[in-house]
N, C-alpha and C positions, 0 to 999 in steps of 0.2 A: 347496442353492445359497445362497451368501452374497450379501447386498446390497452393492453397491459404494457406499461413502460418498463423496459429492462435497461438498467444502467450497468456500465462496466467501469470498475475502478482498478486500473493497472498500476503495478509497482513492483519493486524488487522486494520490499518488506524485509530488509536484512539489518536489523530485525524490525518487526512491527512496533511502532511507537504510539504513545498517547496522541500524538499529532495525527497519525494515520487513523486512529480510532475516532478522533473528532470528525474527520472528513467522512468516515464510514457511517457514523451515527447520523450525521446531518444528511448524508447522501441517501440513507434509507428513507428519509422523509420526503424526498423529491422523486423517487422512483418506486414502482411496485415491487421490483425484485432487483437486488444488487449482486452482480457477479464480481467477485474480487479476483483479479487475474494476477497471479504470482509469476513474475518473469523468471525464466531459468537464468538468462543473462550471465553465463559463466565468464564472459569478457570482463565484467565488473569485479571478478574475484570475490564473490560473496563469502562471508564468514560462515554462514549456514547453508547447507545444501537445499535444494528446492523442496524436498519432502519435509525437512525440518521447518522451513519457512511456512509452508502450507499448514503444517500442524500448529504452529504458533498463531497464525491468523485464525484458524478454526477455533482454537482455545479462547483467544481474546474476543472473538465475535459471538461466542456461545450465549452470553447474556442477552444480546440483541435478538438472536434466533428464538430464545425462550420467551421474549416479549412479543413474538409473532412476526418479526421482520423476516422477509424472505432473503436469505443470503446464501450464496453458493461460492465456494472457494476452489479455484482451479489453477493448475500450473499452465503456462503457455510459453511457446518458444517460436512463434511465427509472427507475421505482420499483425500489428494491433487491430487494424480495421478488418482484416480477415477473421481474426479471432472474435471481434465484436459481431460480425455477421454470423459466425458459427454458433454463437450463444444467443442470438436474437436480440442483441443490444442495439438500441437506437441512439443511445447517449453514452458518451465517455465522460466520466467525472474526473476532474483533476483538482488538486489542492494547490493553492498559491500561498506562499509564506511571505515573500518579499518581492520587490520590483525585479530583483535578479532572476527569480523564477519565471517571471512573465515573459522575458525575451525568448527563452528556450521553449516555453509552452506555446507561445504565439507562433513560432516557426513550426513546431510539431503539429499544431492544430491546422495550419495552412496546408501542410503536406497531407495530413489525414483527410482533409476536405477534398483535396485533389484526387485522392485515391478512392474516396467514397463520399459523395456529397450528401447522402441520405443519413449519415451518422453525424450527430451534433456533438460538440464538446461543450461541457458546462463547467465553469470554474467556481470553486468554493474557496473563499478566503479563509485562511487558518484563523482560528479563534485567537484572541489576544494572548492567552496563556500558552498557546502552542506555536506561535509564529517563528520561534527560533529553534525548534526541535527538529533535528534531522538524524537519520540513522547513522550517518557518518560521524557526527559529533557525539552521539550516544556511545558508539563503539570506542571512539578515542578517549572519552572521559572515563568510561568503564575500564578500559585496558590500563589506563594510568592510575587506577585506584579511586577515582571519584565516585560519588554517590549518584547513581542513575535511577533511583527509585521513583523520582517524580517524572521521569520520561517514558518509562515502560511499565508493563504489568509486573506483578510479583513473579509470575512464572517465567516470563521472558528475562527478567533480571537474573534469576537463577541459571537459566540456560546460557546467558552471556557470561556470567561469572565462571561457570564450568568450562566454557570455551577458552576464556582468558587463562584459566589455570592450566589447561592442556597446552596452550601456546607457550606459557612461561616455562613449563616442564620441558617442552621440546627445544626451547632456546637455551636452556641451562644445561 
């Protein structure tokens, strides 16, 4: 009898980008089931509320689920290793874009290992096309009127443009 490997891919996903989707797609190939954990993380001051972010992740991952990949999208607001245990994950997936990501991720991995040595962290390097994509840059470019179509899905682009329009109306 084989053990089913459940992976956990946590993030704020504010918004979900094509960079996130690259890691999700590749992550689906290394685990039997992928749980995408959308952090509430109100301290970061997200543009979208948790429910909106979960909805965007569900929408963007629908094609993968239709291909038969087991993907679950859940909000979380507790300790990552506790959430991993709660969903039965033995692996935490993390994407790395640049050396600057590595230092933070290295420290986080060490802390998580101290909290639960049974949960492994696996790093996936961002693909060449996605190395410099970040939600923060996408929001900044979009708010300033730049074209973000190559960074996010068409639906996410519309949701961002709607948010930016509301922000501009409230500022004026």
